[in-house]
mmCIF file of the N, C-alpha and C atoms, coordinates in Angstrom:
data_MODEL
# 
_entry.id   MODEL 
# 
loop_
_atom_site.group_PDB 
_atom_site.id 
_atom_site.type_symbol 
_atom_site.label_atom_id 
_atom_site.label_alt_id 
_atom_site.label_comp_id 
_atom_site.label_asym_id 
_atom_site.label_entity_id 
_atom_site.label_seq_id 
_atom_site.pdbx_PDB_ins_code 
_atom_site.Cartn_x 
_atom_site.Cartn_y 
_atom_site.Cartn_z 
_atom_site.occupancy 
_atom_site.B_iso_or_equiv 
_atom_site.pdbx_formal_charge 
_atom_site.auth_seq_id 
_atom_site.auth_comp_id 
_atom_site.auth_asym_id 
_atom_site.auth_atom_id 
_atom_site.pdbx_PDB_model_num 
ATOM 1   N N  . MET A 1 1  ? -35.241 24.273 70.609  1.00 0.00 ? 1  MET A N  1 
ATOM 2   C CA . MET A 1 1  ? -36.248 24.024 71.387  1.00 0.00 ? 1  MET A CA 1 
ATOM 3   C C  . MET A 1 1  ? -36.221 25.403 72.269  1.00 0.00 ? 1  MET A C  1 
ATOM 4   N N  . LYS A 1 2  ? -36.519 26.464 71.958  1.00 0.00 ? 2  LYS A N  1 
ATOM 5   C CA . LYS A 1 2  ? -36.438 27.805 72.587  1.00 0.00 ? 2  LYS A CA 1 
ATOM 6   C C  . LYS A 1 2  ? -37.820 28.058 73.279  1.00 0.00 ? 2  LYS A C  1 
ATOM 7   N N  . LEU A 1 3  ? -37.805 28.013 74.657  1.00 0.00 ? 3  LEU A N  1 
ATOM 8   C CA . LEU A 1 3  ? -39.191 28.307 75.188  1.00 0.00 ? 3  LEU A CA 1 
ATOM 9   C C  . LEU A 1 3  ? -39.181 29.770 75.623  1.00 0.00 ? 3  LEU A C  1 
ATOM 10  N N  . THR A 1 4  ? -40.655 30.203 75.509  1.00 0.00 ? 4  THR A N  1 
ATOM 11  C CA . THR A 1 4  ? -40.741 31.614 75.924  1.00 0.00 ? 4  THR A CA 1 
ATOM 12  C C  . THR A 1 4  ? -40.777 31.591 77.338  1.00 0.00 ? 4  THR A C  1 
ATOM 13  N N  . LYS A 1 5  ? -40.716 33.093 78.032  1.00 0.00 ? 5  LYS A N  1 
ATOM 14  C CA . LYS A 1 5  ? -40.779 33.103 79.505  1.00 0.00 ? 5  LYS A CA 1 
ATOM 15  C C  . LYS A 1 5  ? -41.897 32.418 79.972  1.00 0.00 ? 5  LYS A C  1 
ATOM 16  N N  . LYS A 1 6  ? -43.077 32.363 79.352  1.00 0.00 ? 6  LYS A N  1 
ATOM 17  C CA . LYS A 1 6  ? -44.455 32.094 80.028  1.00 0.00 ? 6  LYS A CA 1 
ATOM 18  C C  . LYS A 1 6  ? -44.262 30.314 79.977  1.00 0.00 ? 6  LYS A C  1 
ATOM 19  N N  . GLU A 1 7  ? -43.642 29.830 78.899  1.00 0.00 ? 7  GLU A N  1 
ATOM 20  C CA . GLU A 1 7  ? -43.448 28.281 78.846  1.00 0.00 ? 7  GLU A CA 1 
ATOM 21  C C  . GLU A 1 7  ? -42.460 27.957 79.940  1.00 0.00 ? 7  GLU A C  1 
ATOM 22  N N  . ILE A 1 8  ? -41.492 28.592 80.282  1.00 0.00 ? 8  ILE A N  1 
ATOM 23  C CA . ILE A 1 8  ? -40.606 28.380 81.306  1.00 0.00 ? 8  ILE A CA 1 
ATOM 24  C C  . ILE A 1 8  ? -41.273 28.479 82.679  1.00 0.00 ? 8  ILE A C  1 
ATOM 25  N N  . GLU A 1 9  ? -41.992 29.336 82.808  1.00 0.00 ? 9  GLU A N  1 
ATOM 26  C CA . GLU A 1 9  ? -42.643 29.399 84.061  1.00 0.00 ? 9  GLU A CA 1 
ATOM 27  C C  . GLU A 1 9  ? -43.592 28.445 84.100  1.00 0.00 ? 9  GLU A C  1 
ATOM 28  N N  . SER A 1 10 ? -44.212 27.847 83.297  1.00 0.00 ? 10 SER A N  1 
ATOM 29  C CA . SER A 1 10 ? -45.150 26.431 83.302  1.00 0.00 ? 10 SER A CA 1 
ATOM 30  C C  . SER A 1 10 ? -44.487 25.354 83.426  1.00 0.00 ? 10 SER A C  1 
ATOM 31  N N  . ALA A 1 11 ? -43.402 25.352 82.719  1.00 0.00 ? 11 ALA A N  1 
ATOM 32  C CA . ALA A 1 11 ? -42.670 24.014 83.186  1.00 0.00 ? 11 ALA A CA 1 
ATOM 33  C C  . ALA A 1 11 ? -41.999 23.949 84.409  1.00 0.00 ? 11 ALA A C  1 
ATOM 34  N N  . ASN A 1 12 ? -41.511 25.181 84.989  1.00 0.00 ? 12 ASN A N  1 
ATOM 35  C CA . ASN A 1 12 ? -41.312 25.214 86.449  1.00 0.00 ? 12 ASN A CA 1 
ATOM 36  C C  . ASN A 1 12 ? -42.351 25.071 87.468  1.00 0.00 ? 12 ASN A C  1 
ATOM 37  N N  . CYS A 1 13 ? -43.410 25.364 87.258  1.00 0.00 ? 13 CYS A N  1 
ATOM 38  C CA . CYS A 1 13 ? -44.680 24.882 87.916  1.00 0.00 ? 13 CYS A CA 1 
ATOM 39  C C  . CYS A 1 13 ? -44.875 23.485 87.883  1.00 0.00 ? 13 CYS A C  1 
ATOM 40  N N  . LEU A 1 14 ? -45.108 22.991 86.841  1.00 0.00 ? 14 LEU A N  1 
ATOM 41  C CA . LEU A 1 14 ? -45.385 21.632 86.464  1.00 0.00 ? 14 LEU A CA 1 
ATOM 42  C C  . LEU A 1 14 ? -43.879 20.736 87.165  1.00 0.00 ? 14 LEU A C  1 
ATOM 43  N N  . TYR A 1 15 ? -43.006 21.140 86.976  1.00 0.00 ? 15 TYR A N  1 
ATOM 44  C CA . TYR A 1 15 ? -42.072 20.268 87.753  1.00 0.00 ? 15 TYR A CA 1 
ATOM 45  C C  . TYR A 1 15 ? -42.091 20.328 89.141  1.00 0.00 ? 15 TYR A C  1 
ATOM 46  N N  . SER A 1 16 ? -42.403 21.428 89.774  1.00 0.00 ? 16 SER A N  1 
ATOM 47  C CA . SER A 1 16 ? -42.637 21.379 91.317  1.00 0.00 ? 16 SER A CA 1 
ATOM 48  C C  . SER A 1 16 ? -43.974 20.460 91.549  1.00 0.00 ? 16 SER A C  1 
ATOM 49  N N  . ASP A 1 17 ? -44.976 20.647 90.856  1.00 0.00 ? 17 ASP A N  1 
ATOM 50  C CA . ASP A 1 17 ? -45.860 19.816 91.328  1.00 0.00 ? 17 ASP A CA 1 
ATOM 51  C C  . ASP A 1 17 ? -45.902 18.527 91.238  1.00 0.00 ? 17 ASP A C  1 
ATOM 52  N N  . LEU A 1 18 ? -45.213 18.127 89.997  1.00 0.00 ? 18 LEU A N  1 
ATOM 53  C CA . LEU A 1 18 ? -44.720 16.576 89.728  1.00 0.00 ? 18 LEU A CA 1 
ATOM 54  C C  . LEU A 1 18 ? -43.854 16.249 90.697  1.00 0.00 ? 18 LEU A C  1 
ATOM 55  N N  . SER A 1 19 ? -42.826 16.804 91.428  1.00 0.00 ? 19 SER A N  1 
ATOM 56  C CA . SER A 1 19 ? -41.950 16.587 92.351  1.00 0.00 ? 19 SER A CA 1 
ATOM 57  C C  . SER A 1 19 ? -42.744 16.331 93.828  1.00 0.00 ? 19 SER A C  1 
ATOM 58  N N  . ASN A 1 20 ? -43.499 17.236 93.842  1.00 0.00 ? 20 ASN A N  1 
ATOM 59  C CA . ASN A 1 20 ? -44.649 16.973 95.157  1.00 0.00 ? 20 ASN A CA 1 
ATOM 60  C C  . ASN A 1 20 ? -45.331 15.728 95.237  1.00 0.00 ? 20 ASN A C  1 
ATOM 61  N N  . LEU A 1 21 ? -45.874 15.581 93.836  1.00 0.00 ? 21 LEU A N  1 
ATOM 62  C CA . LEU A 1 21 ? -46.854 14.232 93.571  1.00 0.00 ? 21 LEU A CA 1 
ATOM 63  C C  . LEU A 1 21 ? -45.978 13.171 93.935  1.00 0.00 ? 21 LEU A C  1 
ATOM 64  N N  . ILE A 1 22 ? -44.702 12.931 93.293  1.00 0.00 ? 22 ILE A N  1 
ATOM 65  C CA . ILE A 1 22 ? -44.013 11.819 93.506  1.00 0.00 ? 22 ILE A CA 1 
ATOM 66  C C  . ILE A 1 22 ? -43.353 11.690 95.114  1.00 0.00 ? 22 ILE A C  1 
ATOM 67  N N  . SER A 1 23 ? -43.069 12.720 95.530  1.00 0.00 ? 23 SER A N  1 
ATOM 68  C CA . SER A 1 23 ? -42.840 12.918 97.104  1.00 0.00 ? 23 SER A CA 1 
ATOM 69  C C  . SER A 1 23 ? -44.015 12.177 97.955  1.00 0.00 ? 23 SER A C  1 
ATOM 70  N N  . GLU A 1 24 ? -45.152 12.829 97.630  1.00 0.00 ? 24 GLU A N  1 
ATOM 71  C CA . GLU A 1 24 ? -46.523 12.275 98.319  1.00 0.00 ? 24 GLU A CA 1 
ATOM 72  C C  . GLU A 1 24 ? -46.627 10.710 98.130  1.00 0.00 ? 24 GLU A C  1 
ATOM 73  N N  . VAL A 1 25 ? -46.556 10.154 96.840  1.00 0.00 ? 25 VAL A N  1 
ATOM 74  C CA . VAL A 1 25 ? -46.768 8.914  96.506  1.00 0.00 ? 25 VAL A CA 1 
ATOM 75  C C  . VAL A 1 25 ? -45.850 8.053  97.252  1.00 0.00 ? 25 VAL A C  1 
ATOM 76  N N  . ASP A 1 26 ? -44.483 8.373  97.376  1.00 0.00 ? 26 ASP A N  1 
ATOM 77  C CA . ASP A 1 26 ? -43.549 7.816  98.024  1.00 0.00 ? 26 ASP A CA 1 
ATOM 78  C C  . ASP A 1 26 ? -43.864 7.572  99.637  1.00 0.00 ? 26 ASP A C  1 
ATOM 79  N N  . THR A 1 27 ? -44.305 8.717  100.087 1.00 0.00 ? 27 THR A N  1 
ATOM 80  C CA . THR A 1 27 ? -44.709 8.472  101.353 1.00 0.00 ? 27 THR A CA 1 
ATOM 81  C C  . THR A 1 27 ? -45.913 7.453  101.829 1.00 0.00 ? 27 THR A C  1 
ATOM 82  N N  . ILE A 1 28 ? -46.797 7.632  100.836 1.00 0.00 ? 28 ILE A N  1 
ATOM 83  C CA . ILE A 1 28 ? -47.980 7.001  100.999 1.00 0.00 ? 28 ILE A CA 1 
ATOM 84  C C  . ILE A 1 28 ? -47.448 5.250  100.716 1.00 0.00 ? 28 ILE A C  1 
ATOM 85  N N  . GLN A 1 29 ? -46.712 5.093  99.845  1.00 0.00 ? 29 GLN A N  1 
ATOM 86  C CA . GLN A 1 29 ? -46.348 3.836  99.567  1.00 0.00 ? 29 GLN A CA 1 
ATOM 87  C C  . GLN A 1 29 ? -45.630 3.224  100.859 1.00 0.00 ? 29 GLN A C  1 
ATOM 88  N N  . LYS A 1 30 ? -44.707 3.882  101.255 1.00 0.00 ? 30 LYS A N  1 
ATOM 89  C CA . LYS A 1 30 ? -44.160 3.402  102.410 1.00 0.00 ? 30 LYS A CA 1 
ATOM 90  C C  . LYS A 1 30 ? -45.131 3.017  103.538 1.00 0.00 ? 30 LYS A C  1 
ATOM 91  N N  . GLN A 1 31 ? -46.304 3.924  103.804 1.00 0.00 ? 31 GLN A N  1 
ATOM 92  C CA . GLN A 1 31 ? -47.090 3.709  104.961 1.00 0.00 ? 31 GLN A CA 1 
ATOM 93  C C  . GLN A 1 31 ? -47.969 2.315  104.674 1.00 0.00 ? 31 GLN A C  1 
ATOM 94  N N  . GLU A 1 32 ? -48.286 2.165  103.361 1.00 0.00 ? 32 GLU A N  1 
ATOM 95  C CA . GLU A 1 32 ? -49.274 1.229  102.705 1.00 0.00 ? 32 GLU A CA 1 
ATOM 96  C C  . GLU A 1 32 ? -48.668 0.060  102.444 1.00 0.00 ? 32 GLU A C  1 
ATOM 97  N N  . GLY A 1 33 ? -47.228 0.094  102.151 1.00 0.00 ? 33 GLY A N  1 
ATOM 98  C CA . GLY A 1 33 ? -46.768 -1.113 101.575 1.00 0.00 ? 33 GLY A CA 1 
ATOM 99  C C  . GLY A 1 33 ? -47.001 -1.308 100.134 1.00 0.00 ? 33 GLY A C  1 
ATOM 100 N N  . TYR A 1 34 ? -47.139 -0.518 99.410  1.00 0.00 ? 34 TYR A N  1 
ATOM 101 C CA . TYR A 1 34 ? -47.347 -1.118 97.750  1.00 0.00 ? 34 TYR A CA 1 
ATOM 102 C C  . TYR A 1 34 ? -46.234 -0.211 97.071  1.00 0.00 ? 34 TYR A C  1 
ATOM 103 N N  . THR A 1 35 ? -46.093 -0.558 95.722  1.00 0.00 ? 35 THR A N  1 
ATOM 104 C CA . THR A 1 35 ? -45.099 0.344  95.015  1.00 0.00 ? 35 THR A CA 1 
ATOM 105 C C  . THR A 1 35 ? -45.609 0.919  93.528  1.00 0.00 ? 35 THR A C  1 
ATOM 106 N N  . VAL A 1 36 ? -45.533 2.108  93.582  1.00 0.00 ? 36 VAL A N  1 
ATOM 107 C CA . VAL A 1 36 ? -45.590 2.803  92.109  1.00 0.00 ? 36 VAL A CA 1 
ATOM 108 C C  . VAL A 1 36 ? -44.162 3.293  91.922  1.00 0.00 ? 36 VAL A C  1 
ATOM 109 N N  . THR A 1 37 ? -43.646 3.214  90.858  1.00 0.00 ? 37 THR A N  1 
ATOM 110 C CA . THR A 1 37 ? -42.283 3.615  90.526  1.00 0.00 ? 37 THR A CA 1 
ATOM 111 C C  . THR A 1 37 ? -42.272 5.044  89.753  1.00 0.00 ? 37 THR A C  1 
ATOM 112 N N  . ASP A 1 38 ? -41.186 5.752  90.018  1.00 0.00 ? 38 ASP A N  1 
ATOM 113 C CA . ASP A 1 38 ? -41.177 6.930  89.400  1.00 0.00 ? 38 ASP A CA 1 
ATOM 114 C C  . ASP A 1 38 ? -41.367 6.927  88.073  1.00 0.00 ? 38 ASP A C  1 
ATOM 115 N N  . GLU A 1 39 ? -40.757 5.976  87.460  1.00 0.00 ? 39 GLU A N  1 
ATOM 116 C CA . GLU A 1 39 ? -40.883 6.007  86.094  1.00 0.00 ? 39 GLU A CA 1 
ATOM 117 C C  . GLU A 1 39 ? -42.208 5.692  85.501  1.00 0.00 ? 39 GLU A C  1 
ATOM 118 N N  . LEU A 1 40 ? -43.078 5.156  86.342  1.00 0.00 ? 40 LEU A N  1 
ATOM 119 C CA . LEU A 1 40 ? -44.579 5.033  85.966  1.00 0.00 ? 40 LEU A CA 1 
ATOM 120 C C  . LEU A 1 40 ? -45.371 6.276  85.977  1.00 0.00 ? 40 LEU A C  1 
ATOM 121 N N  . LEU A 1 41 ? -44.829 6.741  87.084  1.00 0.00 ? 41 LEU A N  1 
ATOM 122 C CA . LEU A 1 41 ? -45.672 8.242  87.354  1.00 0.00 ? 41 LEU A CA 1 
ATOM 123 C C  . LEU A 1 41 ? -45.104 9.156  86.194  1.00 0.00 ? 41 LEU A C  1 
ATOM 124 N N  . LEU A 1 42 ? -43.936 9.234  85.727  1.00 0.00 ? 42 LEU A N  1 
ATOM 125 C CA . LEU A 1 42 ? -43.379 10.026 84.743  1.00 0.00 ? 42 LEU A CA 1 
ATOM 126 C C  . LEU A 1 42 ? -44.045 9.708  83.476  1.00 0.00 ? 42 LEU A C  1 
ATOM 127 N N  . SER A 1 43 ? -44.238 8.419  83.075  1.00 0.00 ? 43 SER A N  1 
ATOM 128 C CA . SER A 1 43 ? -44.755 7.874  81.932  1.00 0.00 ? 43 SER A CA 1 
ATOM 129 C C  . SER A 1 43 ? -46.306 8.301  81.841  1.00 0.00 ? 43 SER A C  1 
ATOM 130 N N  . TYR A 1 44 ? -46.954 8.212  82.965  1.00 0.00 ? 44 TYR A N  1 
ATOM 131 C CA . TYR A 1 44 ? -48.487 8.648  83.055  1.00 0.00 ? 44 TYR A CA 1 
ATOM 132 C C  . TYR A 1 44 ? -48.501 10.351 82.938  1.00 0.00 ? 44 TYR A C  1 
ATOM 133 N N  . PHE A 1 45 ? -47.587 10.911 83.416  1.00 0.00 ? 45 PHE A N  1 
ATOM 134 C CA . PHE A 1 45 ? -47.503 12.439 83.351  1.00 0.00 ? 45 PHE A CA 1 
ATOM 135 C C  . PHE A 1 45 ? -47.255 12.887 81.942  1.00 0.00 ? 45 PHE A C  1 
ATOM 136 N N  . SER A 1 46 ? -46.234 12.119 81.161  1.00 0.00 ? 46 SER A N  1 
ATOM 137 C CA . SER A 1 46 ? -46.042 12.275 79.712  1.00 0.00 ? 46 SER A CA 1 
ATOM 138 C C  . SER A 1 46 ? -47.058 12.000 78.939  1.00 0.00 ? 46 SER A C  1 
ATOM 139 N N  . ASP A 1 47 ? -47.730 10.957 79.315  1.00 0.00 ? 47 ASP A N  1 
ATOM 140 C CA . ASP A 1 47 ? -49.119 10.533 78.480  1.00 0.00 ? 47 ASP A CA 1 
ATOM 141 C C  . ASP A 1 47 ? -50.105 11.837 78.659  1.00 0.00 ? 47 ASP A C  1 
ATOM 142 N N  . PHE A 1 48 ? -50.276 12.094 79.975  1.00 0.00 ? 48 PHE A N  1 
ATOM 143 C CA . PHE A 1 48 ? -51.393 13.011 80.200  1.00 0.00 ? 48 PHE A CA 1 
ATOM 144 C C  . PHE A 1 48 ? -50.904 14.337 79.383  1.00 0.00 ? 48 PHE A C  1 
ATOM 145 N N  . MET A 1 49 ? -49.762 14.674 79.748  1.00 0.00 ? 49 MET A N  1 
ATOM 146 C CA . MET A 1 49 ? -49.470 16.211 78.679  1.00 0.00 ? 49 MET A CA 1 
ATOM 147 C C  . MET A 1 49 ? -49.620 16.003 77.301  1.00 0.00 ? 49 MET A C  1 
ATOM 148 N N  . GLU A 1 50 ? -49.385 14.871 76.919  1.00 0.00 ? 50 GLU A N  1 
ATOM 149 C CA . GLU A 1 50 ? -49.329 14.661 75.389  1.00 0.00 ? 50 GLU A CA 1 
ATOM 150 C C  . GLU A 1 50 ? -50.936 14.764 74.964  1.00 0.00 ? 50 GLU A C  1 
ATOM 151 N N  . SER A 1 51 ? -51.985 14.080 75.758  1.00 0.00 ? 51 SER A N  1 
ATOM 152 C CA . SER A 1 51 ? -53.340 14.130 75.459  1.00 0.00 ? 51 SER A CA 1 
ATOM 153 C C  . SER A 1 51 ? -53.969 15.404 75.732  1.00 0.00 ? 51 SER A C  1 
ATOM 154 N N  . ALA A 1 52 ? -53.356 16.312 76.713  1.00 0.00 ? 52 ALA A N  1 
ATOM 155 C CA . ALA A 1 52 ? -53.900 17.485 76.987  1.00 0.00 ? 52 ALA A CA 1 
ATOM 156 C C  . ALA A 1 52 ? -53.538 18.749 75.876  1.00 0.00 ? 52 ALA A C  1 
ATOM 157 N N  . ASN A 1 53 ? -52.492 17.923 74.794  1.00 0.00 ? 53 ASN A N  1 
ATOM 158 C CA . ASN A 1 53 ? -52.148 19.078 74.178  1.00 0.00 ? 53 ASN A CA 1 
ATOM 159 C C  . ASN A 1 53 ? -51.248 20.006 74.428  1.00 0.00 ? 53 ASN A C  1 
ATOM 160 N N  . VAL A 1 54 ? -50.692 19.704 75.497  1.00 0.00 ? 54 VAL A N  1 
ATOM 161 C CA . VAL A 1 54 ? -49.556 20.736 76.066  1.00 0.00 ? 54 VAL A CA 1 
ATOM 162 C C  . VAL A 1 54 ? -48.373 20.865 75.114  1.00 0.00 ? 54 VAL A C  1 
ATOM 163 N N  . ASN A 1 55 ? -47.780 21.926 74.746  1.00 0.00 ? 55 ASN A N  1 
ATOM 164 C CA . ASN A 1 55 ? -46.693 21.962 74.235  1.00 0.00 ? 55 ASN A CA 1 
ATOM 165 C C  . ASN A 1 55 ? -45.618 21.001 74.440  1.00 0.00 ? 55 ASN A C  1 
ATOM 166 N N  . THR A 1 56 ? -45.176 20.227 73.566  1.00 0.00 ? 56 THR A N  1 
ATOM 167 C CA . THR A 1 56 ? -44.279 19.201 73.730  1.00 0.00 ? 56 THR A CA 1 
ATOM 168 C C  . THR A 1 56 ? -42.925 19.659 74.530  1.00 0.00 ? 56 THR A C  1 
ATOM 169 N N  . ASP A 1 57 ? -42.572 20.955 73.750  1.00 0.00 ? 57 ASP A N  1 
ATOM 170 C CA . ASP A 1 57 ? -41.241 21.314 74.494  1.00 0.00 ? 57 ASP A CA 1 
ATOM 171 C C  . ASP A 1 57 ? -41.299 21.863 76.018  1.00 0.00 ? 57 ASP A C  1 
ATOM 172 N N  . VAL A 1 58 ? -42.514 22.035 76.389  1.00 0.00 ? 58 VAL A N  1 
ATOM 173 C CA . VAL A 1 58 ? -42.779 22.285 77.812  1.00 0.00 ? 58 VAL A CA 1 
ATOM 174 C C  . VAL A 1 58 ? -42.526 20.942 78.634  1.00 0.00 ? 58 VAL A C  1 
ATOM 175 N N  . THR A 1 59 ? -43.280 19.973 77.956  1.00 0.00 ? 59 THR A N  1 
ATOM 176 C CA . THR A 1 59 ? -43.264 18.369 78.529  1.00 0.00 ? 59 THR A CA 1 
ATOM 177 C C  . THR A 1 59 ? -41.721 17.850 78.698  1.00 0.00 ? 59 THR A C  1 
ATOM 178 N N  . ILE A 1 60 ? -41.154 18.320 77.550  1.00 0.00 ? 60 ILE A N  1 
ATOM 179 C CA . ILE A 1 60 ? -39.696 17.818 77.555  1.00 0.00 ? 60 ILE A CA 1 
ATOM 180 C C  . ILE A 1 60 ? -38.833 18.244 78.495  1.00 0.00 ? 60 ILE A C  1 
ATOM 181 N N  . LYS A 1 61 ? -38.908 19.741 78.680  1.00 0.00 ? 61 LYS A N  1 
ATOM 182 C CA . LYS A 1 61 ? -38.274 20.324 79.915  1.00 0.00 ? 61 LYS A CA 1 
ATOM 183 C C  . LYS A 1 61 ? -38.554 19.903 81.139  1.00 0.00 ? 61 LYS A C  1 
ATOM 184 N N  . VAL A 1 62 ? -39.725 19.636 81.506  1.00 0.00 ? 62 VAL A N  1 
ATOM 185 C CA . VAL A 1 62 ? -39.897 19.166 82.812  1.00 0.00 ? 62 VAL A CA 1 
ATOM 186 C C  . VAL A 1 62 ? -39.418 17.846 82.995  1.00 0.00 ? 62 VAL A C  1 
ATOM 187 N N  . LEU A 1 63 ? -39.711 16.767 81.862  1.00 0.00 ? 63 LEU A N  1 
ATOM 188 C CA . LEU A 1 63 ? -39.152 15.431 82.081  1.00 0.00 ? 63 LEU A CA 1 
ATOM 189 C C  . LEU A 1 63 ? -37.732 15.343 82.305  1.00 0.00 ? 63 LEU A C  1 
ATOM 190 N N  . GLU A 1 64 ? -37.048 16.249 81.646  1.00 0.00 ? 64 GLU A N  1 
ATOM 191 C CA . GLU A 1 64 ? -35.536 16.230 81.712  1.00 0.00 ? 64 GLU A CA 1 
ATOM 192 C C  . GLU A 1 64 ? -34.954 16.538 82.879  1.00 0.00 ? 64 GLU A C  1 
ATOM 193 N N  . ASN A 1 65 ? -35.758 16.989 83.879  1.00 0.00 ? 65 ASN A N  1 
ATOM 194 C CA . ASN A 1 65 ? -35.131 17.345 85.415  1.00 0.00 ? 65 ASN A CA 1 
ATOM 195 C C  . ASN A 1 65 ? -35.486 16.099 86.006  1.00 0.00 ? 65 ASN A C  1 
ATOM 196 N N  . PHE A 1 66 ? -35.962 14.988 85.778  1.00 0.00 ? 66 PHE A N  1 
ATOM 197 C CA . PHE A 1 66 ? -36.096 14.094 86.519  1.00 0.00 ? 66 PHE A CA 1 
ATOM 198 C C  . PHE A 1 66 ? -35.271 12.749 86.353  1.00 0.00 ? 66 PHE A C  1 
ATOM 199 N N  . GLY A 1 67 ? -33.863 13.148 86.369  1.00 0.00 ? 67 GLY A N  1 
ATOM 200 C CA . GLY A 1 67 ? -32.930 12.036 86.291  1.00 0.00 ? 67 GLY A CA 1 
ATOM 201 C C  . GLY A 1 67 ? -32.853 11.230 84.946  1.00 0.00 ? 67 GLY A C  1 
ATOM 202 N N  . ASP A 1 68 ? -32.289 9.972  85.005  1.00 0.00 ? 68 ASP A N  1 
ATOM 203 C CA . ASP A 1 68 ? -32.231 9.133  83.842  1.00 0.00 ? 68 ASP A CA 1 
ATOM 204 C C  . ASP A 1 68 ? -33.670 8.800  83.265  1.00 0.00 ? 68 ASP A C  1 
ATOM 205 N N  . THR A 1 69 ? -34.444 8.428  84.091  1.00 0.00 ? 69 THR A N  1 
ATOM 206 C CA . THR A 1 69 ? -35.654 8.065  83.625  1.00 0.00 ? 69 THR A CA 1 
ATOM 207 C C  . THR A 1 69 ? -36.584 9.117  82.987  1.00 0.00 ? 69 THR A C  1 
ATOM 208 N N  . GLY A 1 70 ? -36.491 10.283 83.529  1.00 0.00 ? 70 GLY A N  1 
ATOM 209 C CA . GLY A 1 70 ? -37.017 11.405 82.897  1.00 0.00 ? 70 GLY A CA 1 
ATOM 210 C C  . GLY A 1 70 ? -36.570 11.757 81.521  1.00 0.00 ? 70 GLY A C  1 
ATOM 211 N N  . ARG A 1 71 ? -34.947 11.773 81.416  1.00 0.00 ? 71 ARG A N  1 
ATOM 212 C CA . ARG A 1 71 ? -34.202 11.916 80.323  1.00 0.00 ? 71 ARG A CA 1 
ATOM 213 C C  . ARG A 1 71 ? -34.544 10.967 79.164  1.00 0.00 ? 71 ARG A C  1 
ATOM 214 N N  . ASP A 1 72 ? -34.731 9.918  79.593  1.00 0.00 ? 72 ASP A N  1 
ATOM 215 C CA . ASP A 1 72 ? -35.287 8.642  78.488  1.00 0.00 ? 72 ASP A CA 1 
ATOM 216 C C  . ASP A 1 72 ? -36.576 9.041  77.960  1.00 0.00 ? 72 ASP A C  1 
ATOM 217 N N  . LEU A 1 73 ? -37.579 9.496  78.765  1.00 0.00 ? 73 LEU A N  1 
ATOM 218 C CA . LEU A 1 73 ? -38.850 9.748  78.385  1.00 0.00 ? 73 LEU A CA 1 
ATOM 219 C C  . LEU A 1 73 ? -38.967 10.944 77.403  1.00 0.00 ? 73 LEU A C  1 
ATOM 220 N N  . ALA A 1 74 ? -38.028 12.024 77.944  1.00 0.00 ? 74 ALA A N  1 
ATOM 221 C CA . ALA A 1 74 ? -37.931 13.176 77.017  1.00 0.00 ? 74 ALA A CA 1 
ATOM 222 C C  . ALA A 1 74 ? -37.550 12.876 75.639  1.00 0.00 ? 74 ALA A C  1 
ATOM 223 N N  . ARG A 1 75 ? -36.252 11.888 75.685  1.00 0.00 ? 75 ARG A N  1 
ATOM 224 C CA . ARG A 1 75 ? -35.539 11.389 74.391  1.00 0.00 ? 75 ARG A CA 1 
ATOM 225 C C  . ARG A 1 75 ? -36.896 10.796 73.589  1.00 0.00 ? 75 ARG A C  1 
ATOM 226 N N  . ASN A 1 76 ? -37.605 9.931  74.099  1.00 0.00 ? 76 ASN A N  1 
ATOM 227 C CA . ASN A 1 76 ? -38.608 9.406  73.418  1.00 0.00 ? 76 ASN A CA 1 
ATOM 228 C C  . ASN A 1 76 ? -39.661 10.104 72.704  1.00 0.00 ? 76 ASN A C  1 
ATOM 229 N N  . LEU A 1 77 ? -40.031 11.236 73.488  1.00 0.00 ? 77 LEU A N  1 
ATOM 230 C CA . LEU A 1 77 ? -40.898 12.189 72.758  1.00 0.00 ? 77 LEU A CA 1 
ATOM 231 C C  . LEU A 1 77 ? -40.181 13.055 71.731  1.00 0.00 ? 77 LEU A C  1 
ATOM 232 N N  . LYS A 1 78 ? -39.005 13.273 72.029  1.00 0.00 ? 78 LYS A N  1 
ATOM 233 C CA . LYS A 1 78 ? -37.978 14.127 70.943  1.00 0.00 ? 78 LYS A CA 1 
ATOM 234 C C  . LYS A 1 78 ? -38.046 13.060 69.598  1.00 0.00 ? 78 LYS A C  1 
ATOM 235 N N  . VAL A 1 79 ? -37.846 11.890 69.883  1.00 0.00 ? 79 VAL A N  1 
ATOM 236 C CA . VAL A 1 79 ? -37.877 10.991 68.578  1.00 0.00 ? 79 VAL A CA 1 
ATOM 237 C C  . VAL A 1 79 ? -39.109 10.976 68.008  1.00 0.00 ? 79 VAL A C  1 
ATOM 238 N N  . LYS A 1 80 ? -40.293 10.764 68.867  1.00 0.00 ? 80 LYS A N  1 
ATOM 239 C CA . LYS A 1 80 ? -41.624 10.566 68.315  1.00 0.00 ? 80 LYS A CA 1 
ATOM 240 C C  . LYS A 1 80 ? -41.988 12.027 67.456  1.00 0.00 ? 80 LYS A C  1 
ATOM 241 N N  . TRP A 1 81 ? -41.580 13.141 67.840  1.00 0.00 ? 81 TRP A N  1 
ATOM 242 C CA . TRP A 1 81 ? -41.986 14.205 67.321  1.00 0.00 ? 81 TRP A CA 1 
ATOM 243 C C  . TRP A 1 81 ? -41.062 14.908 66.408  1.00 0.00 ? 81 TRP A C  1 
ATOM 244 N N  . GLY A 1 82 ? -39.862 14.061 66.097  1.00 0.00 ? 82 GLY A N  1 
ATOM 245 C CA . GLY A 1 82 ? -38.816 14.522 65.053  1.00 0.00 ? 82 GLY A CA 1 
ATOM 246 C C  . GLY A 1 82 ? -37.929 15.764 65.320  1.00 0.00 ? 82 GLY A C  1 
ATOM 247 N N  . TYR A 1 83 ? -37.434 15.880 66.651  1.00 0.00 ? 83 TYR A N  1 
ATOM 248 C CA . TYR A 1 83 ? -36.754 16.809 67.043  1.00 0.00 ? 83 TYR A CA 1 
ATOM 249 C C  . TYR A 1 83 ? -35.317 16.512 66.598  1.00 0.00 ? 83 TYR A C  1 
# 
């Protein structure tokens, strides 16, 4: 799974954007009193990236930066796509 420089840049941008989204959702949750788990957000992200036909290697790279939950989702994609 060797990424090009452009793919690494894309992965870094996606990681940053997704981190910001999770942070914003956490803040809103605390204010509004409801719960959306990081696992749910990461799962939606993974499904969205797959539906958008984004390079699976990029999606895996991004997910692997989100702790155990992200690594588990990345591993599921690897199994699904025969890595």
